[in-house]
MARGUBA-980721 format. One record per atom (N, C-alpha, C): residue in one letter; x, y, z. Coordinates in steps of 0.001 Angstrom, whole numbers, plus 500000, padded with zeros to 6 digits. Atoms other than C-alpha are relative to their C-alpha. Layout:
% MARGUBA-980721
aXYZ
...
This chain:
% MARGUBA-980721
l499961500544501353
l143827714353532959
l499768498499499977
l500175501447499963
l143903710711533999
l498521499619500003
a501440500273500010
a140175710813534674
a499448500115498583
g500421499831501396
g139700712066531108
g500394498810499145
v499543501180500743
v141740709153529750
v499078498820500266
v500903501103499643
v139558706671531626
v498660500183499288
l501286499745500652
l136408708329530264
l500068499786498492
i499863500145501454
i137645708502526655
i500195498537499623
d499729501403500325
d139012704957526644
d498794499101500199
n501157500838499674
n135763703612528046
n498674500616499571
r501197499350500540
r133292705814526153
r499042500436501093
n500769499439498890
n132123707559529294
n499380498903500880
m500431501133499164
m131776704209531092
m498609499509499586
d501292500384500561
d128851703273528827
d499703498521500278
k500352501378499614
k127315700165530414
k499199499289498905
e500784500612501076
e124948699603527456
e500904499306498990
n499058500567500963
n127928698949525191
n501134499238500686
r499047500766499196
r129803697118527954
r501397500609499976
k498713499311499931
k132556699704528191
k500364500227501452
g499533499833498633
g134641699889531307
g499806498726500803
n500108501174499128
n135212697241533944
n500129500463501449
d499938499638498578
d135444697134537744
d501241500828500318
r498762499254499760
r139034698376537665
r499868501441499503
d500237498646500531
d138042701342535473
d499069500782500924
d500929499359499058
d135138702099537819
d500733500468501252
a499258499663498785
a137480702051540819
a500960501161499747
a499073498916500331
a140037704280539091
a499248501317499859
l500785498777500186
l137385706790538062
l499465500520501326
e500501499571498692
e135949706848541564
e501094500726500782
c498878499336499316
c139395707750542966
c500300501371499385
l499668498766500721
l139731710500540341
l498814500953499858
r501231499224500195
r136160711828540508
r500132501463500424
s499867498617499527
s137199714963542437
s500707500895498977
y499295499225501029
y139263716030539401
y499136500285498774
i500907499747501121
i136311716004537009
i499447501411500152
p500470498608499920
p135330719602536180
p498556500110500496
p501325499793499406
p132195721074537812
p498831499758499043
e501114500194500939
e130139720788534604
e499548498534499928
g500415501393499896
g130059717024535198
g500671499067499011
q499321501035500774
q131294713788533734
q499570499976498543
t500481500119501376
t129090713640530635
t500377501219499169
a499630498783500733
a129685717258529628
a501495500021499715
w498548500014500194
w133433716861530118
w500393498947498960
y499746501047500989
y133446713605528146
y499722500516498588
k500346499460501323
k131684715322525232
k501019501037499543
a498998498981500344
a134149718248525340
a501338499350499637
l498752500708500299
l137134715886525434
l499923499297498653
k500192500722501260
k135735713858522555
k500097500964498807
e499912498997501068
e135302716999520432
e501425500494499837
a498626499486500051
a138766718292521331
a500957498973499403
r499144501091500501
r140303714930520488
r500068500006498479
h500054500018501458
h139265715345516866
h500379501343499368
d499596498692500524
d140311719006516525
d501512500026499855
v498561500012500267
v143722718866514885
v500435501252499231
s499736498798500799
s143564722314513293
s501218500782500470
h498883499240499438
h146292723689515566
h501348499307499799
l498752500752500128
l148893721049514683
l500853500472498832
s499066499672501084
s151984721742512601
s500024498852498997
v499873501035501022
v152795719771509458
v500672498760500599
t499286501116499381
t155245717606511426
t499127499302501038
e500877500600498995
e152768717060514261
e498908499154499352
h500979500807500728
h150201715842511718
h500619498669499586
l499325501245500376
l152735713290510484
l500141499061501195
l499758500801498807
l153439712109514029
l498724499483500659
l501241500300499290
l149797711948515150
l499596498531499918
d500398501405500157
d149051708503513740
d501073499242499222
m498884500622500706
m152477707310512645
m500311498622500583
k499568501345499624
k153473703663512702
k501333499749499292
t498726500319500632
t156956702308511991
t500146498497499826
v499730501390500316
v158111699054510470
v501494499874499756
n498587500275500243
n161614697608510542
n500110498908498948
t499826500968501074
t162730695788507410
t501099499000500350
k498943500997499807
k164965692723507174
k501380500609499801
e498734499333500289
e167657695047505889
e500410500989501086
g499672499105498901
g167604697033509124
g499555501441499797
k500532498658500266
k165775700044507700
k498703500191500779
t501260499670499345
t162947701804509491
t499176500859499054
v500919499280500868
v160001702913507375
v498826500463500849
a501115499434499249
a157384705214508870
a498811500197499070
m501232499802500763
m153774705290507690
m499109500947500790
a500790498976499310
a151660708314508528
a498632500159499348
s501339499649500462
s147948708984508252
s499766501448500394
v500278498595499725
v147096712653507961
v498488500171500049
m501437499992499744
m143646713359509392
m499308501311499656
v500644498773500467
v142842716597507605
v499942499961498485
n500062499840501441
n141973717634504101
n501414500212499464
m498639499954500515
m145138717120502051
m500392501402499532
q499663498663500496
q144969720548500403
q500251500965501148
a499805499130498835
a144604722297503753
a501342499712500661
w498724500390499394
w147589720346505106
w501171500516499171
v498951499501500896
v149719721213502077
v500086501518500101
d500012498539499862
d148656724859502392
d500671500431501300
t499366499704498716
t149719724828506065
t501514499951499885
a498555500165500198
a153169723707504910
a500579501039499055
g499518499016500964
g153366726545502406
g500145499418498602
g499951500643501308
g152981724165499485
g500628498617500098
p499471501362500012
p154146720690498451
p501457499913500463
d498590500026499582
d157813721566498969
d500136500065501518
g499985499920498544
g157052722399502600
g499694498665500651
v500318501341499492
v155505718957503158
v501217499102499857
v498816500835500243
v158538717272501602
v501120500377500968
a498942499551499081
a160920719388503698
a499720499536501432
a500356500428498645
a159035718601506913
a500184498492500154
a499852501459499950
a158954714876506109
a501469499604499995
r498557500308500028
r162659714816505254
r500670500326501329
a499413499613498719
a163581716671508436
a499604499008501092
l500462500969499017
l161472714283510515
l500708498656499814
a499315501266500284
a163017711256508795
a501441500038500487
v498609499868499540
v166531712515509502
v500045500005501519
d500023499879498547
d165679713420513093
d499725498662500689
r500407501264499389
r164109710023513819
r500758498791499470
g499258501127500569
g166414707876511686
g499178499108499103
y500830500771500898
y163712706760509270
y500632499981498607
s499530500088501378
s164722705527505825
s499009500634499054
a501051499413500836
a161411706698504406
a498775500280500854
i501318499744499421
i158070708179505378
i498996499893498855
v501035500228501008
v155034707002503441
v498705500619500494
C-alpha cells in the first residue's frame, strides 16, 4: 500500500509536472516489488479511480471523509464536512433527512463536537 501512496501523492512520479523528488524515487524503488504485475501506470490509474469511488461508504463515513474541525474561543469544537456525492443520493442512503440528522448527531456526541456543519 505504501507504494500506492507514493504514486498517488506524486501523480505517478510525473516528471513533466515536476511531481516526486529524489526521496520519493528512492522510496518507490525500495517498494517496487510490491507493485502489482499489471505495472505501475495501470495500478496508478486503478488507485486513482478507486480513490474517487465513495459509493460504498455509510452516511457517517461520508461525513468523516473530508471533515475539518475548528476550536472556538469558547472551547467548543465545530466540525465542517464536505459530502462528495449527490445530496439526494446521500439522503436516500440515510433513509431520508431524519437519518442524516441522526447520523450527524450521533457522530457529534461520539466525537465531542458542538456542531457539524
